[in-house]
C-alpha positions as CSV (number, residue, x, y, z in Angstrom):
1,M,20.8,-0.2,-14.0
2,D,19.1,-3.5,-13.2
3,D,17.2,-4.7,-16.3
4,R,14.3,-5.5,-14.0
5,F,13.4,-1.8,-13.7
6,S,14.5,-0.6,-17.2
7,R,11.0,-0.1,-18.7
8,Q,9.9,2.3,-16.0
9,S,13.1,4.4,-15.8
10,D,12.0,6.8,-18.6
11,I,8.8,7.5,-16.7
12,V,10.1,7.7,-13.1
13,P,13.8,8.1,-12.5
14,R,15.2,5.2,-10.4
15,Q,16.6,7.5,-7.7
16,R,13.1,8.9,-7.1
17,I,11.8,5.4,-6.6
18,L,14.7,4.6,-4.2
19,D,14.0,7.7,-2.2
20,C,10.4,6.7,-1.6
21,T,8.8,5.2,1.4
22,A,5.2,4.4,0.5
23,T,2.4,4.1,3.0
24,V,-0.7,2.3,1.9
25,I,-3.7,2.9,4.1
26,G,-6.5,0.4,3.6
27,I,-5.5,-3.0,2.1
28,G,-8.7,-3.8,0.3
29,A,-9.5,-4.0,-3.4
30,I,-7.4,-0.9,-4.3
31,G,-4.8,-0.9,-1.5
32,R,-3.8,-4.5,-2.1
33,Q,-3.2,-3.9,-5.8
34,V,-1.3,-0.6,-5.1
35,A,1.0,-2.5,-2.7
36,L,1.6,-5.3,-5.2
37,Q,2.5,-2.7,-7.9
38,L,4.7,-0.8,-5.6
39,A,6.6,-4.0,-4.8
40,A,6.9,-4.7,-8.5
41,I,8.3,-1.3,-9.5
42,G,11.0,-1.6,-6.8
43,I,9.9,0.8,-4.0
44,P,12.3,-0.1,-1.3
45,R,10.1,0.5,1.8
46,I,6.4,0.0,2.2
47,Q,4.1,0.5,5.2
48,L,0.8,-1.3,5.1
49,I,-1.9,-0.1,7.5
50,D,-5.2,-2.0,8.0
51,F,-7.0,-3.5,10.9
52,D,-9.1,-6.0,9.0
53,C,-8.9,-9.7,8.3
54,V,-9.7,-11.5,5.0
55,E,-13.3,-12.7,4.7
56,I,-14.8,-14.9,2.0
57,S,-16.3,-11.9,0.2
58,N,-12.7,-10.5,-0.2
59,V,-11.6,-13.4,-2.3
60,A,-13.5,-12.3,-5.4
61,S,-13.6,-8.6,-4.9
62,Q,-10.1,-7.9,-3.5
63,G,-7.9,-10.6,-5.0
64,Y,-7.1,-12.6,-1.9
65,F,-6.7,-16.3,-1.9
66,E,-8.9,-18.9,-0.1
67,D,-5.8,-19.8,2.0
68,D,-5.8,-16.1,3.2
69,L,-9.2,-16.5,4.9
70,E,-9.1,-15.1,8.5
71,R,-5.5,-13.8,8.1
72,K,-4.8,-10.1,8.6
73,K,-5.0,-8.4,5.2
74,I,-1.6,-6.8,5.8
75,D,0.0,-10.2,6.4
76,A,-1.5,-11.8,3.3
77,T,-0.5,-8.8,1.2
78,A,3.0,-8.6,2.6
79,E,3.6,-12.2,1.8
80,I,2.8,-11.7,-1.9
81,C,4.8,-8.4,-2.0
82,W,7.9,-10.3,-0.7
83,K,7.4,-12.9,-3.4
84,I,7.5,-10.1,-5.9
85,N,10.5,-8.3,-4.4
86,S,12.4,-10.2,-1.7
87,S,14.5,-7.1,-0.7
88,L,11.5,-5.1,0.1
89,E,11.3,-3.7,3.7
90,I,7.7,-3.8,4.9
91,E,6.2,-2.3,8.1
92,L,2.9,-3.8,9.1
93,I,0.5,-1.8,11.2
94,A,-2.6,-3.8,12.2
95,E,-4.9,-1.0,13.3
96,R,-6.9,1.9,12.0
97,F,-4.9,4.9,10.9
98,K,-4.4,7.5,13.6
99,R,-2.6,10.8,13.9
100,S,0.3,9.3,15.9
101,I,1.3,7.0,13.0
102,V,4.4,8.3,11.1
103,T,3.9,7.8,7.4
104,G,6.3,7.5,4.5
105,N,6.9,10.4,2.2
106,T,4.3,9.0,-0.2
107,V,0.7,8.0,0.9
108,F,-1.9,6.0,-0.9
109,C,-5.2,6.5,0.8
110,C,-7.4,3.4,-0.1
111,V,-10.1,3.4,2.5
112,D,-13.9,3.2,1.9
113,S,-15.1,6.1,3.9
114,V,-15.2,9.6,2.6
115,V,-15.0,11.0,6.1
116,T,-11.9,8.8,6.9
117,R,-10.2,9.9,3.6
118,K,-10.7,13.5,4.6
119,H,-9.4,12.8,8.1
120,I,-6.3,11.1,6.7
121,W,-5.7,14.0,4.2
122,D,-5.9,16.6,7.0
123,I,-3.3,14.7,9.0
124,V,-0.7,14.0,6.3
125,K,-1.2,16.9,3.8
126,D,1.8,18.9,5.2
127,K,4.0,15.9,5.8
128,V,4.2,14.1,2.5
129,S,5.5,14.8,-1.0
130,F,2.8,12.8,-2.7
131,F,-0.8,11.8,-1.8
132,C,-3.1,9.6,-3.8
133,D,-6.7,9.1,-2.9
134,G,-7.7,5.8,-4.4
135,R,-11.4,6.0,-4.2
136,M,-13.7,4.4,-6.7
137,A,-17.2,5.3,-7.8
138,A,-19.6,2.4,-8.0
């Protein structure tokens, strides 16, 4: 096994990671960090879904860089993910999540709205092997 992933192999078997296609819906404060960590642990395929562009308020609260201003969040995040793991396959979807989007077998729901999180859950609950709702309480 590649030493790069040796520390996590006792927690998650490498083959489980390699069988994963992760979908991250909402690339804000939580979703961006989820995507970066998925790249770091060696997930081979990631799908990033978000319609928004980086604004000045996102620099402090979501970990974007000043150079990212006005870029699509998915583009700015994908660039960093590829720096972490150059073999990563990334699908970028620059729109709001909708029923017709085919997700990976693992979904990280990182959107702000409770109503939207429920909508996403209702769509994917019978189609995925793992679902994580990344909401935060303020």
